N, C-alpha and C positions, 0 to 999 in steps of 0.2 A: 405536208404533214400538219396536223392540227396541234393546238396547244394542249390537248387532252393528256398527252403522255407526260407533260411536265407536272400537271396537277396530280396525275396518278402516281408519279414518282414521289411527290411530296407526301401524299397520304400514305403510301406504302412504307417509305423510309421513316416517317415519324411515328406512325401508329403501329407499325409492325404487322398490319393486316392489309390484304389486297382489296382495294376499292375499285369497283367497275364504273363509278360515276365519271362521266366525261363532259367536257364543255363543248356544246354544239355551236357551229358557226353557220350562219345563213348561207345557203348555196348561191343565191343571187349575188350577195356581197363577195363571195369567194370568186365567182366568175368575173365580176366586174374588176376585182383586184387583179386577177390574172390577166384580164384583157388590157388593163391600163398599165400594169407594171411588169407583168411576167410573160408577155408574149414572146413567141419564138423560142420558148424553152429556156430563155435566159432569166434567171431569178435575180431580182433587184435586192440589194442589201437590206437588212432588217431596218436600220435607222432611216434609210431613204423611204421605205414604205410607210413607216410611222409618221415621218415628217410630211409626206404627201397626203396622207389621210387627214392630218390635222389641218393642213392648208385648204384642202377641199371642203372641210366642215366649216371653216371660217368664211370661205367664199359663199357657201350656201346661206349662212346666217346673214351676211351683209346684203346679199341679193334679196332676201326676204324682207329685211328692214327697208331697203330702197323702194320695194314695191308698195309697202305700206305707206311710206311718206308720199309717194306719187299719187295715191288714191285720194286721200283727204288728210286733213289735219288731225293729229292724235289728241284725244281728250284724256282726262284723268283715268277713265275706265280702261282705255287702250294701254295706257302706260302701266297700270297695275297688272293688266293681263300679260304684257310683255315682260314685266319684271318677274312674274310668276313662272313664265315659260323659261326665262333666262336662269332662274334659280334651279328649276328642275333639270335643265340642261347641264348646269354646272355640277349639280349633285351626281347626275348620271355619269358625267365625264370624270368626276373625282373618283367615283367607285370603280369605273373602268380603268382609270389610270393606276389606282392602287393595286388592282388585280394584275394588270399587265406588268407593273413594276416588280411585283413579287414573282410572277412567273418567269420574267426575263432574268431576274436575279438568280432564281433556282436553275434556270437554263445555263447561265454562265458558271454557276457553282458546280454543276454537273460536269461541264467541260473542263474546268480547272482541276477538279478532283480526279477525273479519269484520265486526263492528259490526252484526249482524243482530238484529231485535227482533220480528218477527211470528211468530205461532204457526202451526205446520203440523199437518197431520193425522197420525194414527197409521197406521203401516204403509207410509208412502211409502218409496221406494227412493232412497238418496242416494249420491253418489260421494264417496269419501274425499278425492280430490284437491281438491274444492271447499272443504274446510276450510283448505287452504294454511297448515298449521301448521309453523313452522320449529322446528328443534331447540332453539335458544336460547330461543324463546318458551315451548316446552313445559316445558323445565327450570325456567324462572322460575315458571311457573304451578304446577308440581308442588310447588315449595318453599313455595308459599303455600296449599296445599290442606289444611292441618292442621285448619281449622275446618269441613271438609265433614262433614255428618252421617253417622253410622255406621249401617250397615244391612246386612242379609244380601242376598246377590245374588238368591236364589230369591224368586220371587213379586213382583218389582219391575219395573215398566214405566216408563221415563223418558219424560216428555212434554216435548219441547223447546219453548221459547217463542222461537224465532227461525226465520228462513227460510234455507234452504240452496238455492242455485240448482242445479237439476238439470243435470248435465253428463254427456256420454257418457264412459264409463269408458275411460281411456287404456290403451294396450297396454303390455306390459313394456318394449318397445324405446323407446317414447316417454318413459317414466319413467326409463329408463336414460340417455336423452339429457339429461334434466333434471339427473340426478346429474353427468353429464359437464360440463354447463355450470357447475354449482357448483364443480367441481374447476378448471375453466379460470379462473373468477373468482378463486379463491384463488391460482392460479399467476400471475395478472396483477399481483399485488402486488409492488412493487419496493421494496427496502430502500435507504435512503440511509445511507451509512456515513461516518464521520468519521475523518480521519487526523491526524497530528501538526500542530501549529501552528508556523509557521516565521517567522523574522525576519532581516532583513539587518543589523540593528544588533547582535544578540547572537550570531548564527550557532549558537545553541543551541535546537534544536527541543524543544517540550514537548508532553505529551499533552493532548488536547482537554479531557478531563474534569478536568484540574487546576484549571481555572476553574469556578466554580459555574454551569455551563450545565445545561439540561434533560437528564435521563437517561431512558432507556426503562424500562419495567416490568421489575422483577427486576434492574436494574443493567445497565450496558453489558457486552457480550460481545466478547471479543477474537477477531479472525480468526486462523486458522492461517497464520502467516507463515513464509517461508523464511529461510535464513541471511542472504541479501543484504538483505532488508527489515529484519531486526533490526540488522544492522551499519549500515544507512543511517538508523536511528532511526525508521523507520515504525512506527506503532502504529494499525492500522486496527480500529475498534470500531463497534458498532451504535449507532443513534441513535433518538430518539423520533419522528423525521419518517417518515411512512409515505406511500407513493405508490401509487396505483392506476392501472393502465394506461389512458390516454386519459380519465381522470376529472379535470376541473378542480376546484380547491378555492379557496375565497375566505376569506381571513383566518382560517384554522384556528388554534385556540389550542393551544399546546404545554404550557406550564406557567407557574407563577408562581415566581420564584426571587428570593432576596435576594442582591444583588451586594455588599453590605457598606456601610460608612460612606461618607459623602460626602467630597468634597475640601475640605480646610481647611488653612490655613497652619499649619505646625508639627506636622501630624498625618500619619503615614505613610498613603499611599493604599492602597486595597484592591487585590486581585490583578488585577481586570479593568482598572482604571485603569493599573496598571503595565504590563500587557500591551499596552494601546492606545498608551501612550507609547513603548513599545519596538517599535511597528509590527509586531505579530504578525498573521499572516494565517491564516484557516481554510482547510483543504484537505478538501473533501468529495468523495465518490465515489458515483456511481450507475452500476451495470452496468459497473464497471471503467473508467469515464470520469471523469477529474478535473474539478472544477468550474471553468468559466471565470468571470471576474469582469466584471460589467457595471456601469459607473459612468456616471451621467447628471448633467448640470448644465443650466443654462438654455439652452445653445446646442448642446452636443455630447453624443453617446453613445459611450462608448469601451468596447470589449470586449477583455479581455486574457486570453490562454490559458495563463498561467503564474502561479505564486506564489499562487493562490487569491484569496480576497477578505478585506479587513481586518476585524478584530474590531470596530473602531470608528474614530473620528476625533477629532482635536483641533480645536476651534473656533478660527478665526483671530482672533476678537474677544475672547472670554472666556478662551481658552487652557485651557478645561476639556475633559475627556474625555467623549465620548458613545458609547454602545454601539449596535451594529446589532441591534435586537431583532426586526426583521421582514425576511424575505427573500422575494423572488419567485423561485421555482424554475421556470425555463423549460426544458422538455425537448422536444426534437424527435425524432420517430420516423419510420421508413421502413417501409412495408408490404413484406412478403415477397412476391416475385413469384409464387412457386409456391403459396403459401398466403395468399390475400387476407385471411383472418381473423386472421392473425398479423402482428405488427410488431416492429421492433427499435429500440432507442434509439441515436441517432446523434449527439446533441449535448446537453450539459448545461451550463446557464448559471445563475449566481446573481447577482441584483441586490439588494444589501443596502440597507436603509433604517433610519433611526432615528425611531421614532414613540413619542411619550409618550402611552401609554394611561392615562387616568383610569378606573380600574376598581374594581369591588366584587367581592371574591372570593366563592366559593360558601359556603354555610352551614357546611360542615365544614372550612373553611380555618382554619388556626392562625395567629393574628396574631403570635404570639411566635416567629417563625422567626428562628433565629440566622444569622449571616453564614456563607455557604458551604453552608447547608442548602437543598436543593431540594425544593419541593413539586411533585411530578411530576403532569402531566396535570390541572392545576386548570382548571376552567371558570369564567370570570369574566364579569360583566356590564360591558361597556365603557360608561362614561358619556358620553364624547365621541368616538364612533366616526367614522372616516372612511367614505367611501361604500362601500368594499369590506368594511368590518367592520360595517356597519349592518344588522341583521337585518330592519328594516322596509322596506328597499329591495328591490323585487321583481326588477328587472332589474339585477343586480349587475355591476360591472366590476372587473377586477383592479386591484390597487394600482398607481397611477401616480405619477410624480414630482410632478405638479401637485397631487394629493391630499395628499401628505406635506408639501409645502412651501407649502400654502395659507396665507392670512392667518389668524393666530391659532393655528397649529400650532407645536409646539415639539419638538425632538429629545429623546430619552430619555437623561438623565444616567446615567453608569456607576456608579450607586449605588442603594441602597434596593431596594424590591420592584419587580420588572420583569415584565411580561407578554410572553412571546415568542409570536409569531404567524408564519404563512407562507402564501403563495399558491402554487398549483401551476398552471402553464400548459402544456398539451400542444399541440404544433403538428406537423402532418405536413410532412415535408421529402421531396418526391418526387425531388429531384436527388441528394442525398447518400446514398450507399449505405453499408451497414454495414461493408464491407471498407475503406472510405476514411475512417472517422470519426476516426481518429487523425491524419490528415494535417495538419489545421489546428493541432493541438497541436505536432506535431514541427516544423513550419515556423514555429510561433508566429505564424500568420496573416501570413506573409511580412514579419514585422518586420525580418528580416535578409535582404535579397535574395540570391539565389544568385550574382549577379555579384560580391558582396563576396568570396566564397570563390574565385571564378575569378580575381579580381584578386590575391588572396593567392597562389594557385598561380602566376600569371604573374610575380609578384614573386620567388617562390622559384626559378622556372625561369631568370629573368634572372641571379640570383646564381649558380646552378649553371653556366650557360653561360659567364659571365665567369670564374668560377674555373676551369672546365675549359679555357678558352682560355689562361688564365695558365699553367696547368700544362703545356699543350701547347707554349706558347712557351718556357717556361723549362726544364722537365725534358726534353722530347723533344730539343730542340736541344742542350742541354748534355750529355745522356747520350750522344747520338750522337758528339759530339766527344770525350767521355771514353772511350767504347768504342774509338774509332779511335786515341786516344793510348795507351791502356793495352795494346792488343792488337798494335800494330805492332812490328816489330823495330827496335831502336835502331841508328842508323848509326854508322860509325867515328868521325865527328866528335863525335857526341853522347856516345859512350863516352869519347872523349878528354877532352871538357869535363866529364865526370862530372856531368851535369845531374841535379839532385835532383828526385825525383818529388814531386808535391803532389796534394791532393784526397782524395776519399773512399776511394781505393784503399789509402792508407796505414794505415787502421784495419781492414784485412781480418782481422787476427789477433785483434782485440778486439771486433769489432762484435757477435758473438753470445755475448759473455761474459754470464753471468747478472747480474741486477740487483745493483747494489752495495748497495742497501738492501732488506732483507727479501724475498727471493724467495718466501717462503711467503705473505706478504701480497699480492704481485703475483698469485700463482696464485689465491688466494682471491677477489680482486677480479675477476679475469677470469672465474672460474667463476660468481660471483654475477651479473656482468654478462650472461653468456650465458643464465643462467636468466631474468633480467628481460627480456632482448631477445626470447627465444622466447615468453614469456608475452605481451608487448606485441603482437608481430606476430600471433600467433594470435587474441588478443582483438579486435584491429582487423579482422582478416580475417573472423572469424565475425560481427562486428557489421555489416560492410559487406555481407555476404551475407544479412542480415536475421534471423539467429538470436537476436540479443540486442536485441529491441525494447524501448523504454521502457514499452510497454503491459504487459510482464511485469516487474513491479516486483522489484527486487533481482537480476535475472538478470545484469546486467553485473558487479556486485560479486562475485557468487558465481562467475561464470565466471573472473574475474581470480584469485580466491583458489584455485580448484581447479586452474587451469592453472599457477599458480605452484607449487603443491604437486607436481603431476605432473612439472613440469620440473626437479625436484630431481635426476633422473638426469642431465640435461644439465650441471647445475652440478658434480656429482661427477666426471663424465667430463672436462670441460674443466680443472678444477682438477688432476686427476691427471696429465693430459698435460703441462700447463705445469710442474708441480712436478717431474715426472720429467725433463723437459728441463733444468730448472735443477739437476739432480743433488741434489735434496733427499732426505733420509733419513727425516724424521719424517712419513711419509705419513698415519699415524693422526691426528696433530695437525692436518695440513692439511685432512683430510676433516672432522674435527670442527669446525674453524673455519668452513668453508663451510656446514656444516649448522646451526650455531648462531650464526653471526656476524650477518649481516643480519637473519635472522628474529628473533634476540634483540633487536637494536636496535629493530626495528619493533614487537615485542610489548611491550617496555619502554615505548616512547613511547605505544603504544596503551593500556597500563595507566594511565599518567599522565593521558592524555586522558579515560579512563573515570572516574577519580577526580574530575577537574574537572567532568565532566558530572553525576556523582552529587551533588557539592556544590551544583550549580546546579539540581538537580531536572530535568535535561533527559532527554528520551527517547533521546538518543544513548548514554546509559549502557547497556551491554550486560548482559543477564541472566546470572547465574552459569552456567546451563546452556549458554548460547552460548559463554561463556568456556571451558568444558570441551571443547566441540566444536572450538574453535580450537586448543586444546592437543593434542587428539587428532590433528587434521590435521597439526600440526607434528611431534610426536614419534612418532605412529603411522604416518604415511604419508610425509611429506616426508623425515624423517631416514633411514629405511631406504632410500628411493629414492636419496638422495645417496650413501650407502655402496655401494649397488648399482652406480651409475654409476662411482664411484671405483674399484671393483674391476676393471671392464673397462678403465678408463683406465690403471691401472697395469699391466695385462696387455699393453697396446700398447707398441710401441717408442717411444723418445723421438723428438722432432722432429729430423730430420736437417738439417744445415747444409752448404752447399757449400764452406765453408772451415773450416780447423782454428783452434782458439783457442790462443793462446800461454799459457804459464804465468805470464809476467810482464806485468802491465798496462802499456800505453803511457801516457806522460805526455800530458795534454791541454793544448794551448796556451790562452792567454787568448782569451776570446770577446768579440765586439763587443756593444755594449749592446742592440741589437735582437734578440739571441739569448738574452737573459735571460728568466727564468721569468715575471716580471710582464708583459712585453710580449707574449710568446708566448701566455700565457693570455688576455690582453685581445683580441688579434687573432684567435686561434684559435677563440674562442667567439662573437664578434660576428656572423660570417657565418652559421653554422648557426642561431643564434638569430633573425637577421633573416629567415631563410627560413620560420620557423614561428610567429612571435610573433602573427600575426593569428588563426590557429587556436587558439593558446594562450589568447587573450583569450576566445574563445567557450567553450573548455573550462572555464576558471575561472568563467565566468558560469553554466555549468550546474552546477558543484559548489557554489558559494557563494551564488548568487543564484536558485537553484531554477528555472533555465531549462532548456529541452530542447536537447539536442545529438544530432542523428541523421545528420549528413552524414559518415558514417564512410568513404564512398568518397573524399571530399576528404581526410579525415584520413589515410587509407592512402597517398595520393599525396604529401601533405605530409611524412608520416613517412619515406617513402622518400627524398624530397629532402633531408630533414634528415640522414639517415645518409650519403647520398652526399656532401653538403657537408662534414660532419665528417670523413669519410675523406679527401677531397681536400685540405682545409686541413692536416690532420695529416701527410699524405704530403709536402706541400710543405715544411713546417717540418722534417720529418725529413731531407729532402735537404740543406737548408741546414745543418743540424746536422752531418751527416756530412762535408760539404765543409769545415767548420771543424774537422775531426778530433776531434769529440766523439762518442764511441761510447756514451755513457750515454743511450740513446734509449728504453729500456723505460718508465721512469716519465714521461719527458718526453712521449712519444707518448700515454700513457694520460691524463695531465693535460690535454694539448692537446685531445684529443678530448672529454674529459669536461667541459671548461670551459663547454660549453653549459648544463650543469646549474647552474653558478654564476650565469650570466646569468638563468636562469629564477628562481632564488631572489631575486636582486636585483630582478627585475621584480615579484615578489610584493609588495614594499614599495610600489611604485607603484600596483598594483591595490588594495591594502588601503585606500587613501584613498576608494574608491568605496563601501565597505561601511558607513561611518558608525559604526564600532564604537568603544566607549569603555570597555570593562570589561577587567580583567586576564584573566578566563577566556577572553574572545574572542581576546585576543592570544596566549595560550598555545595555544588550539585552532588558530588559523589558521596561525601560523608553525611550530607543531609539525608539522602535516600537510604544509605546503608544503616544509619542510626535508626531510621524509622522501621526498616525491616528487622533489625536486631531487637528492637522493642517489641515488635509483634511476636517474634520467636520467643522472647523472654516470657511474655504473657501466656503463650500456648504451653510451653514446657512447664511453666510455673503452675498452671492449672493441673497438669498431669501429676506433678509432684504432690500438690495439696490433696487431690482426689485419691491418690494411692495411699498416702499416709492416713487420711481419714478412714478409708476402708480397713487398713491394717490395724489402726488403734481400736476401732469398733470391734474388730474380730478378736484381738488378743484380750481386751478387757471384758469382753462378753464371755470368755471361756474360763474365767477364774471365779472363785467364790469370794465375795466381799463381805466381811463381817459387819 
């Protein structure tokens, strides 16, 4: 049999296509080889044939040189010619040796891979596919082929000593299908990614690999994240956990890692123990689905679809920390209706366990591993395996609660050398479709029923209805009476008695006087409030329409930021209109204040929060490049848009009023106690806050407790009720103020409407008790951001109050006759 079948096998197994090319061997050389070494039907071993061929070649060369030396003396030309002949011979021999080494190596690789041992006859036809040699196997065998005997290719006939089953040669299309199947197998591999670890106690997320967990080969690789993910502190990285579609795994070993020193009194605990005591949770991702946490005890099984799963737990009896070093990765998939061979992941659940593996590491393991150093992908022999980890068990079962907490089993302390393992369980879900896989996360498995939101809306509607009825009863009736009294002609008796007028008509010459305190600041606050209001309305509207789903991480934050930047035009325009109405002259200063005022406060606070996050090693710390992007959005886009809007605002005419303003201000009489600023702010903010505090609770839970909030349609309705309530209560107090002949309504109406933000900030103190935070960094982080959010709400509702009162005053004073 020739060497052609070896070459054919290589080409077929590597390329996936049948090649008919064969290596021909000279028949004379074949006959001479058979006559010299293969006579009588007895085949000489391969190595003896190769050695004999080499010795015969050397003898021929030596005989040729002896003949030359016996003829005459060699001159320089002869020597050069001999050297050239020798070089050509060596090159030819090297090429033949390389070819034969490869073919012999493939020959033995085929034998070892197939496990065949019987001798076959020479000249049989063999199919290359019967060798079934994989690429990895061939490369490994070629690396070990250095001891193969060297021989020339010519004159050698290899006699294999194994049997190759004859098979019908496959067509090119069949082998192409085989290659396609291999590609599908590679595509079926799913990566498990890890995100930041979160805690309700610290509110400071940290990167997953800050703790000495197992790392993938070559180190973890960061995903490309958008601006919103970076600002939210998300750090999505690769992991050593590998999943194959529909392939269950039993107690797969990940690595051996040293978690650090054990817990002792008077000794600082290691990083893992500190993370467990701070109640940090892992957040894993598979196919863009976050991991749900499955917790099991003796009586119940609880699945939670938010906050991930804990790093470990604190024992109730010993008060020591134990790490979850084993996880059951449960994945549900749904078959594609149009393509039955394909499936999509629709559910991802992790059930953590703590199992103390008594193991003996592999021979190349280094016992002198320092704290924090990970020995990745170590394979160990477990001395006390549970049933799912026992290699001697034929019918394995996945890790269960009863296995882990059986008699004699102990949890794994969060210290020393720890072996990390995992199970993978694939289950088909024929009911859940891929388009609905996020529903259970967004509804948090109906942890908060929809009727809670409906009750919140009903509560808000009751407040609006009562307040509207109050306004109708007070304002409408009183205004009709005032209109009738102010517009009728006075009789002779009334003129004779010289009856003095009273009520809000007396301040008609002062009611539209510019604010007594800083008209520029009033204009800037109104412009900033308009910018925030437009941003909030558009963000909630887009979210309610489904454009900003939580499945697209960072989309909500990025939308808020971009909309705020683009609404700079609105801020500049509103500021310019108000400032021109107030007859202000420093329009450049007003425009600069609205462009750098609130953004400067927000960026300064954000910078402080970033420094705090850096000092705590939190992933909330924004990278320098992201900081430059924020500065570019501020100075490169937002600021020019503010000046652009202000330009058109100053081009417009000032707001026209129905009455003229006198040059001498009117004296304001003493006001009753219930019209004082403290009482007005207290009453003016309680009703709007009462209409939205239920939804506010869920919003704060989504921000600080890592829960999902996706009922933006409810939020849009509640936000509208909030604005209507703030407008009505501000309008009511404005009427009472004008009836008391107090025309300083600009700042009073702004503060009355904005007092809802004060209540939100006060409520944040009540909500803070649920977070169990006890560090200074947490206090700074929480109250810093809550203060900024309350200020933004104050400006939004303040603008609503001022705009409502301005419209109301223009309407009532334009409806009466002024002498």
